[in-house]
N, C-alpha and C positions, 0 to 999 in steps of 0.2 A: 504494499500500499504506499503510495507516494505521500509527501508531506501535504500537498494540496488536497488529495483525497481524504486524508486523515482529518485535516482542518475542516473540510466540508461535512464529514461524518460527525465530528464533535459538535459543530454548530447546529446541525440538524437535530441531534439527540438532545442538546440542551434546550433548543426551541420547543421541542415536543414535550419534554419533561416539564419545563417551566410553564408551559401553556396549561398542562394538566393540573399543576399545582394552583395556578391562578384561578382556573374555573372551578376547582374544588374548594377554594377558599381556605387553603392550608398555608400556615406560616412556613417560611423558608427554613426556620430552625427545626421544625417538626418533620421536615421533608427530606433534608439533606442525607441523614444517615440511612434511612430506608432506600433512597435511590442508589447510594453507594453500595448497599447490600445487594441490590438486584444486578448491579454491574459485576459484583463478585460472582453472583450465581451463573451469569452468562459467561464469565471468565472460566469458572470451574468446569462448566459443561464443554466449552471449546477445548480446554486443556485435556479433559478426560477423553474427548472424541479423538484427539491426536494420538493417544496411547491405547485406545480401546482395542484395536486389532491385535496389538502385541500382548495386552492383558489376556484377552480371550485365547490366543494362541498358547501362551504359557500355562494357562489354566487347563486347557485341553490336554496338553503334554503332561502336566502334573498328575492328572487323574490315573495315568498309567504307571505311576511310580509307587514305591512302598510307602512313601510319606507324602500323600497328595496335599497340596496347599489349597486353602479355600480362596475364592476369587477376591475377597476383601483384602486379604493380605498381599496377594500378588499386585493388586491395584495400588495399595499403599507404597509398596516397594518401588514400583515403576513410576507412578504418577504423583504420589504424595497423599492421595485420598481416594476413597471409593465412592462412586455415584450409584445408588440404587435407582430402580425405575422411577420412583416417585420423587427423586432428587434431580431428574433430568429437566432441562429447560423446556423442551418440547412438551413434556407432560404438564408442567405448570401453565404453559402458554394455551394448551388445548382444554383446560378444565372448563366445565360448563358453568353457567351463571348460578346454578343451584349449589355450587360448592363454595366454601369459604376460602378464598385465595390466600388470605392472611394466615389461616391455619396450615394451608398446604406449604407456603413459603417457610413458616416456622419449622415444620417437620423436615423439609428438605435441608434447611441449615443445621438442624440438630443432627441429621444423618452424616452431613459432611463433617461437622465438628467431631463427631464420635470416633473418626479415623485420623484426626490430626495429633501432632505432638502435643504434649501437655501445655507448652508455653503458648500455643495457638488455640487453646480451648476457650469457649465462651467469649468469642470476639464478634460474632455476627449478630446483627440487630434483630434477633428472632421475634421479639414482642412489639416492635415498633410499628407493625403493619396493621394491627387491629384498629387503632384510632383512625388511620387513613380510610380503612374499609367502613368504619362507622360513619365517617363524614360523607363518603361518596363511594358506592360499591363499584363504580366503573373505572375508578382511577387505577387500581392495581392491575387489572387485566390490560388496560391501555399502556401502563408502564412496561409491562412484560413484553407486549407487542412492540413498543418503541425500541427497546434494547435488543429485540430479535433482529433489528436491522444491522447490528454488528456482524460482519461476515463470519461464517463458520470457520474459515481458514485464518481469521485474525490471530496474530501471534500474541504471546504474553507482553511483548514490548508495546504493541498497539493498546492493550488493555491498560497497561501501566500509565500511558499518556492520557488515555480517556479518563481514568480514575483521577490523575492529577489535574486535568482540565476541569473536571466537575468540582473537585476540592477547591480550586481557585475560584470558580464561579460562585459557589456557596459562601466561601469566605468573603468575597466582594459584596455579596448581597446582605451578609450579616454585619458588616462593618466592624465595630470594636470587638465583638465576640469572635468573629471570623479570624481576625488577626492573631488571636490567641493560639490558634492551632495551625495557621498556615503562613509561611513566609513567601512573599512574592517570588515567582520562579526565576525571573531575571536576576534578582539579587543572589539567589542561591547558586545559579549557574556561574555567575561571576566568581563567587568564592571558590567554587569547585575548580574553575578554569586556572585560578591563581595557585591553589595549593596541590593540584594534580594528584589526587589519591589513586595511584595505580594499583597498589596492594597493601594489605595489612589491616589493622583494626581501626575503625572509625567510631568516634565517641561524640554523642550529642546529648548533654545532660539536660536539655530543655527541648526535646525533639518534636513536640507538637505532632503533626500527622506524618512525620518522617520524611519531609521534602528534601532535607539534606542528603539523606541516604539514597533517595530515588535519583537525584540528579548526579550523585557520584556513579551510580550504575549506568546512567545515560552517558556520562563521560567515558566510562570504560568501553561501552559499545562504540562510541564515536572514534576512539583511539585504537580500536581492534584489540582491546584486552578482555579478559574474562571476568564476568561478575563473581565467579567463585573466588577470585583472588582477594576479595574484601569480606570482612565480617564486621557487621554493624552492631553497636550497643547504644540503645536509647533509654533515657529516663524521662518520665512525664508524670505529672501529679494529677491530671484530670482523667478519670476512668473512661469517660466516653472518648476522649482524644487517644488514649492508649489503644483502644479498639480500632479506631481509624488507622493508626500507625501500624498495628499488626496486620490489618487487612492490606495495607499498602505494601508491606514486605512480601506478603503472599502473592499478591497480584504481579509484583515486580520480580518475583523469583530471587529474593535476596536472602542470604544467609545472615542470621543474627537474632537479636532478641530485644524486646522492649520491656522495661520494668516500671511498674506503677509505684513511684516513690517521690518523696520530698527531697530534692537534691541538696538542700541545706542540711538535712538531718541524716540522710542515709547514703551509703556508699557501696552499693551492691556489687560493683565491678572491681572494688579495691583499686581505684583509678590512678593513684599517684604513679607517675613515670611509666605508664602502661601503654599508652596509645600512640599509633603512628600519626593519626590525625584527629583533630578536634574541630568540629563545626557547629555553630549555634547562633540562635537569635533569642537570647533570654529576655525575660520581662524587664523593662526599663525602670529604674529609679524605685525599686522596691523599698519601703520603709518597714520597720518593725520586726526585722530578724533578730531574735534574741542572741546577745553576745555569748551567753553560756553555751548556746547550740554549736558555735563555730570556733571558739577561742582555743580549744585544745585539739582542733582538727588541722593537721598540717596541709590539707588541701587548700585550706583558706588562710591560715596564718603564716605561711612561709614568707610572704613579703610584708606582713603586717596587717592589722585589722582596720577597716574604715570607721574609726570611733574618734570623735573630737575629744580633746583633753578637757577634763573637768566635767564631762558629761556623766552624771551619776546613774542615769537611766540605763537599764540593762537592754539597750537596743543599739543595733548597728545603724549608723546614720543614713546609709544608702547602700544597697546590695550590689551596685554595679561593680565595685572592685572586689567583692566576693567572687562574683562570676569570672572576672578577669583573672584572678588568682587561681581559681579552679581550673580554667582552661590551660593556664601556663604549667601548673604542677601535674596535669594529667598527661602531658606529653613525654615521650621517651627521649633519649639523648639526641635523636635526629628528627624529632617529630615537628609537624607543622600544624598551625591553627588558623582559622579564619572565622571571624564572628562579628556580630553587629553590636554597636553601642551607641547611645545617644551622644550628640556632639559635646555635651556638658562634661562627659567623662575625660575628654582630651585635655581640658584645662582645669579640672577640679583642683581645689586647694585643700589646705589642712591635712588631715591624715591620708586623704586620697592622693595628694600631691607626693607625700613620702613614699607610698606604695609604688606610684608611677615612676618616681625617681629610681627606686631599686630595680624595677622591671627594665627601664630603659638602660640602666648601667650594666645589666646582666647580658646585654647584647642580642636578646632574642627577638626584638621588634624588627620586623623586616619591612613592612609597608603599611601606610595609613591612607585610606581613600575616603574622602568626604563625598557623600552621595546626595542627589537632589532631595528636596522635601517632597512630601506626598507620594513617596514610593511604597509606604506601608498602609495597611487597612486600618490599623489601630491608631496610629499617631500621625500628625502632620509635622512633628518636629524633625528637623534635619538629623541625619545619623551619619556615623562613620564606621567604616569597616576596618577592623584591626586584623593584621596578619603577623603571626609569630613564626619563626623558623629557627629551631635550635641548632640546625646543621650549619648555620652561618657563623657560630661561634669559632674563634681562632681561624677565621678566613678574612680576606681583605674587606669583606662586607660587614664585619662584626661591629664597626663603629659608625656605620652608615644606615640611614633610614630613607626609604623612598616615600615621598609625599605626592599624592595625586588629588587634585581638586576637580571632581566630576560633577559638581553641583549644576552646571549648565548643559550637561549632556543627558538627554532624555527624549522619550517619545511620549506625548500626551495621550492617554487612553480616553479619559473624559475629563470634565471639569475639575474633579477632586483627586484624580490619580494619575501617576506617571509610571513608566517602566523603561528599561533599556531594551533596545532591539538586539537581535543576535549579533549584528555587526558592531553595535556599541560595546557588547561584552568582549568580542574578539579584539577590538581595537585597544580597549583599556587594558585587557589582560596581556596584550602584546607589549605594552610599555613595561610591565613587570618582567616579562620574558627578556626583553632587551637589557633591562637593569641587571638581570642574572647572568648576562653574557651570552645569551643565545639568540640567534636571529631566525630560528626554525619557524616560529609562529609567524613572524613578520613576513617571511618569504612565502609561507603557505597561504596567508591571507591575501597577499598581493596576487598570487596565482589564482586563487578562488574568484577574487573580485574581477580579475582580467577575463577569466573564463566566462563568468556570468555577463560581463559587459559585451564579450563577443557574441554570446548566445542572443542577448537582447538586440544587438545590432543586426544580426541575421534575421531575427524575427520582425524587425522594424520595416525591411524592404517590402515584403509582400503586403503588410498591413498598409503602408503608404501608397502602394500601387492600387490596392483595392479601393482605398478612399478616393484617390485621384480619378480612377475610372468611374466610380459611382458619381462623384461630384460632376464630372464633364457630361455624363449621361443625363443627370438630373437637371443640369443647367439648361440644356437644349429643350427638355420637356417643359421647364418653367416658362421659357420664352414662348413656346407653342401655346400653353395655357393662357398666357397673358394676352395672346392674339385672340383667343376665344372670348376672353372677358371683355375685350374692347368692343366686340360686336354684340355681346349679349344684351345690351340695353336696347339696341335697335331692333333686335329679334323680338324682345318683349313688347315693344311699342307696335310693331306690326301685328303681333298675335292679339294684342288688345283691341285693334281695329277690326279684326275678324271675330265676330261673335258667335261663330258657329261651334257646335259641340265638338266636331272633328278637330278644329283648330285649337280649341281649349285643351283638348286631350293631348294634342301633339306638343303644346307649350308645356304641359305638365311633364311629359316624357323628357323633353329637352332639359327642363330644370332638374329633374331627377338624375339625368345622365350627367349634368354639370356638377351636381352635388357629389355624385360618386367619384368623379374625377378629382374634386377637391379633397375628398376623404382620402383617396389613393395618394395624392400629392403630400398631404399631411403625414401619412405613414412613411412615405419615402423621405420626407425631411427628417423625421424622427430617426429613421434608419441612418441617414447621413450623420446626425448628431451622435449616434452610438458609434459609428465608424471613426468619427473625429475624437471621441473619448478614448477609444482603443488606441488610436494614434498617440494622443497625449499621454496616456498611461505608459506606453512603451518608451516614449521619449523621457519621461520622469524616471523610469526604471534605469535607462542608460545613464542619465545624470547621477542617479543614486550611487551606482557602482563606481562611476568616475570620481565622485566626491570622496568615496571611502579610500580609493587608491591614492587620491591627492592628499587626503588628511594624513595617511601614514607616511607618504613619501616627502611631504613638506615638513612635517614635524620631525621625522627621523630619517634624514637622507642617508642612503647607502645601508640602511638597516642597522644603524648604530644609535645607541641611546644618547640623548642630549636633553639638558634641562630646557623646558619650554615654558616661557612666562605665562602664567594663568592656568597651566595644566599640570606640570610635574617638575619636581626638583629632588635631587639626592642631597640630603642634608648630612653634614659631618657633625662630630661632637661639638665643635666650636659653634655650629649653627644652632643646634637643639639644646645645648647646655649653656654656653656663655651668652648667646644672643637672645634666646627665647626661653630660658629657665624651664626646660623640660616640657614645654607645651608640645602636644602632638596634634595641633590643629593645622591641617594642610594649608589652609588660607594664609597663615602667617608666613609660609615659606615660598609658595609658588608665585605670589604676586597677582596682579591683575593685568590681563592682556588688553591693549588698546586695539580694538578690532575696527576694521574698515566697514562702514555701513553699507557699502556698495550702491549708494544711491547717486544718480546722475543729478546735475544742477536742476533740471526740470522736475525730477521726481521729488527732490528736496523741497523745491517751492511748493509743489502739490501738497506734500505732507505738512508743511507749515500752515498752508492755507486751510487744510482740513482741521488741524488742531486749533487754529484761530476760530473756526466756525464752531467747533465744539465748545470752546471757551465762552464764545458769545452766547450759545445756548444755555450753558451752565449759569452764566451771569444773569440771564433773563429769568431762569428758573429761581435762582436765589432772590432776585428782586421780588418776584411774585410771592415767594415763600415769606419774605420779610413783610410785605403788605398784608398777607393773611395773618401773620402773628400779630401785627399792630391792630388789625381789625378785632381779632379774638381778645386781645388785651383790653381794648376799649370796651367791648361788651361785658367783660368781667368786672372791670373797675370803672 
């Protein structure tokens, strides 16, 4: 399945599922988990179908041996679970109206779970379907029908992407609550591109629905590595979110486990110095963590505790630096970490300053990336991505930190949300790659963009010729029709003079014929507009690839890193200690780029004129408002 086909399938599935929710009057929060559960059922059926022939073959052969295996055990060994007749998607899809679909779905899920590992028991939303059925009996059958559109030969990778797509959509619709379990995909992809988790153990102590793990798996697919090369370990405090994360691991065929724990209080993986990679988006600015909980825990106290002097209250002032300490201490001697923090953590004072100073002096901070505001569903606060790399200690990079200010690099999704495009992610991660002394990603990106540019150029020629041909043909027709219109008035006048029924009828036929021609012309003009839009879209596409090539080659000629004002700077100890007193705010280092606004003199005059007109309108409105206030004031007093 191509990227375009998958995108179309995802959009169609979401539109259908969301329409059913809206017509049934069901809240998004009550609908999300059941829908994800049905996606899981479809995934399970597709996966089982893939191995079914092999399962039946081994079962048949086993019956002729001294120790025959039952089909359930064979299926579990080959596929990971067994699907009985009543757990198959087709069975659920074809149930009659007299059956309780909610009950049938619950029984199917119980059957699947009975053959799972203990760590994946009780994760499916078995009881969530009864309320939907109670609200509207038609919704569940229609949902099953909707997700039957996923092709039978769709791979686990396709299901993983669909599952992630729906998680993102539900998170966006739930706003604040959605952001608690889902980190925007573009942010996660960038973190993964920077730390490159090729193999080893990955830890996320605030894992939400498991997005960091899934994008790590997708990175392995893209770079031709095996998903089996990583083992993921997640911690999450919300029971419902733990279930989402476990389903996510199963759908994406990931090895690992998710623990339901409070990360401040419990340490189920004995995490100190253990992991190859740490990735996380922890809750920001948490107050009220008890000092007694963490003061003797070397996961948190290794660099010091964030507690102000003289504060007698048994409370940590802010948990941001507890998380930062946890990430640092969880890495092994060559480990890498990438995580999200509010911008305030980059310049925090008092005890946080002392902790940051120790971490900076340890030499493990590799890179700091300030990202745009409105990238997250929970907060509009600007955030920073921190990157640790313990392997840089005792290397030429030990006393250097790369700062990237990416606040002005984004794609607007809607009024309140932004994201990074695939090319934004590749270009920004290329800066880090060049800083590390490798031009591999730079060259690969230039090659990919050039190939895409050439493809778009080849596609442009036939689109332009089609538009030109249609335009010329239509132009001649328009002239012909204008000639008809010129004489139409005279024809009408003649017909009005002839009062016979025959001539009236003929006039009517002529008018009808002319209207039909006008209608045909309107359709042809619309078709011309469509062809023009296709042409413009292809030209935009060519410009897009050209701009990406230009961005890389202009900022980093010959594939070599260089500081770029307003974008990136490698800071030395003199920069970040002597001049900026351990600040990790990228804006302090990279400066501000003075950009050419690319406006001609005429365009500039037009812009000024428009602004002047806007100002006049605002002044007029302000004057009217002032009069209204005076009038109301007079009435009152």
